[in-house]
C-alpha positions as CSV (number, residue, x, y, z in Angstrom):
1,M,-43.8,-7.5,13.6
2,E,-42.8,-10.2,16.0
3,A,-41.8,-13.8,16.1
4,R,-41.6,-16.3,18.6
5,G,-40.2,-19.6,18.7
6,F,-37.7,-22.2,19.9
7,V,-33.8,-21.8,18.8
8,H,-31.5,-23.8,16.8
9,K,-28.0,-22.7,17.8
10,Y,-25.1,-22.8,15.7
11,G,-21.3,-21.3,16.1
12,D,-19.3,-18.8,13.8
13,N,-18.6,-18.9,10.2
14,I,-21.6,-21.0,8.8
15,D,-21.3,-20.7,5.4
16,T,-24.1,-20.8,2.6
17,D,-23.0,-24.3,1.6
18,G,-23.7,-25.5,5.3
19,I,-27.1,-23.7,5.0
20,I,-27.8,-25.5,1.5
21,P,-25.6,-27.4,0.1
22,A,-24.4,-26.8,-3.4
23,R,-25.7,-30.1,-4.7
24,Y,-28.9,-29.0,-4.5
25,L,-28.7,-25.6,-6.4
26,N,-30.0,-27.2,-9.5
27,T,-33.6,-26.2,-8.2
28,A,-35.5,-23.2,-7.2
29,A,-38.3,-25.2,-5.7
30,H,-38.4,-23.5,-2.3
31,E,-39.9,-26.9,-0.7
32,E,-37.0,-29.1,-2.2
33,L,-34.5,-26.5,-0.8
34,A,-36.1,-26.7,2.4
35,R,-35.9,-30.5,2.7
36,H,-32.1,-30.1,2.6
37,C,-31.6,-27.3,4.7
38,M,-28.6,-27.5,7.2
39,E,-28.1,-31.1,6.3
40,D,-24.3,-31.2,6.0
41,I,-24.0,-29.3,9.6
42,D,-27.1,-30.6,11.4
43,A,-28.3,-33.6,9.9
44,E,-31.3,-33.7,12.2
45,F,-32.2,-30.2,11.6
46,V,-35.5,-31.2,9.0
47,S,-36.9,-33.2,11.2
48,R,-36.3,-31.0,14.5
49,V,-37.6,-27.4,13.2
50,R,-40.9,-26.2,13.3
51,K,-42.9,-23.1,11.9
52,N,-41.7,-20.2,13.7
53,D,-38.5,-21.5,15.0
54,I,-35.6,-19.1,15.4
55,I,-31.7,-19.5,14.3
56,V,-29.2,-17.9,16.6
57,A,-25.5,-18.0,15.4
58,G,-21.9,-16.5,16.1
59,S,-20.3,-14.5,14.0
60,N,-20.2,-13.9,10.1
61,Y,-23.2,-16.1,9.5
62,G,-24.1,-16.7,5.8
63,C,-20.3,-16.3,4.6
64,G,-19.3,-17.9,1.1
65,S,-21.3,-17.7,-2.0
66,S,-23.7,-15.2,-3.1
67,R,-26.5,-17.5,-3.5
68,E,-29.8,-16.4,-2.9
69,H,-31.0,-20.1,-2.1
70,A,-29.8,-19.8,1.4
71,P,-31.7,-17.4,3.2
72,I,-34.9,-18.9,0.9
73,A,-34.0,-22.5,2.2
74,L,-34.4,-21.3,5.8
75,M,-37.8,-19.3,5.3
76,A,-39.2,-22.4,3.5
77,S,-38.1,-24.8,6.3
78,G,-40.0,-22.8,8.7
79,I,-37.5,-20.4,10.3
80,S,-39.2,-16.9,11.3
81,C,-35.6,-15.2,11.5
82,V,-31.8,-15.6,12.3
83,I,-29.9,-13.6,15.0
84,A,-26.2,-13.5,14.6
85,A,-23.4,-11.7,16.4
86,S,-22.5,-10.8,12.9
87,F,-23.7,-11.8,8.9
88,A,-21.7,-11.9,5.9
89,R,-22.8,-8.9,3.5
90,I,-24.3,-10.7,0.8
91,F,-26.4,-12.9,3.0
92,H,-27.7,-9.9,4.7
93,R,-28.7,-8.1,1.4
94,N,-30.2,-11.5,0.4
95,A,-32.2,-12.2,3.3
96,I,-33.5,-8.3,3.1
97,N,-34.2,-8.7,-0.7
98,I,-36.6,-11.9,-0.1
99,G,-38.0,-10.4,3.2
100,F,-36.5,-12.4,5.7
101,P,-35.8,-10.9,9.1
102,I,-32.2,-10.8,10.4
103,L,-31.0,-9.2,13.4
104,E,-27.4,-8.6,14.4
105,C,-26.9,-9.0,18.5
106,K,-23.7,-10.3,19.7
107,E,-25.1,-10.7,23.3
108,A,-27.8,-12.6,21.9
109,G,-25.6,-15.0,19.8
110,Q,-23.3,-15.3,22.8
111,K,-26.1,-16.1,25.5
112,I,-28.8,-17.8,24.0
113,A,-28.6,-21.6,23.9
114,D,-30.0,-24.3,21.7
115,G,-33.7,-25.0,22.5
116,D,-34.3,-22.1,24.5
117,E,-37.7,-20.3,23.7
118,I,-37.3,-16.6,22.6
119,S,-39.5,-13.6,21.1
120,V,-38.2,-11.1,18.9
121,N,-40.0,-7.3,18.8
122,F,-38.5,-6.3,15.2
123,D,-40.1,-2.8,15.8
124,T,-37.9,-2.3,19.1
125,G,-35.3,-4.8,18.4
126,E,-35.9,-6.7,21.8
127,I,-35.0,-10.2,22.0
128,K,-36.9,-11.8,25.2
129,N,-35.2,-15.1,26.2
130,I,-38.4,-16.8,27.6
131,T,-36.5,-19.5,29.1
132,K,-33.7,-17.7,31.0
133,G,-35.8,-14.4,31.6
134,E,-33.3,-12.3,29.9
135,S,-33.5,-9.5,27.4
136,Y,-31.1,-8.6,24.8
137,Q,-31.1,-5.6,22.6
138,A,-30.6,-5.3,18.8
139,L,-31.2,-2.4,16.4
140,P,-34.6,-2.3,15.0
141,F,-35.3,-2.4,11.4
142,P,-35.4,1.0,9.9
143,D,-39.0,2.0,8.3
144,F,-37.8,1.3,4.6
145,I,-36.6,-2.5,5.6
146,K,-40.0,-3.1,7.3
147,E,-41.5,-1.9,4.3
148,I,-39.8,-4.4,2.3
149,F,-40.8,-7.2,4.6
150,S,-44.1,-6.0,4.7
151,A,-44.2,-6.3,0.9
152,G,-42.8,-9.7,1.1
153,G,-39.4,-9.0,-0.4
154,L,-37.8,-6.1,-2.2
155,L,-39.3,-6.9,-5.4
156,N,-42.7,-6.8,-4.1
157,S,-42.1,-3.4,-2.3
158,L,-41.1,-1.8,-6.0
159,K,-44.4,-2.8,-7.6
């Protein structure tokens, strides 16, 4: 499993209200959530994001409420994965539950810049910064997490 795309870079403590504002939580439509993804912290995000792009952030990404809407909005907007120095536990769990890949890598969170092109190998955990010619190492996903991703989420993997 691999991803390759351009980076949208954010700092520390990006909360779920920043990812998808609470005023849009009255819908479960993934496309509608994607239209409002990140709008309160990055008004240009929805016009810039392209399929397979990657978010790179600092520490405590996805803090705040326990809403599953946040990783759904990111995935529906075309983001292929999120790399951060660290994740809030509930965001981490929600992302895995819906089959949305996230990787924890402090070095990548610090060194990768907005607009860099990167590739991510989920089997090895290697993150390559194609723009800068650098590599960073995250922990690869364990087999049971890969099975959840392959199935398209936790519920599908249980069927």
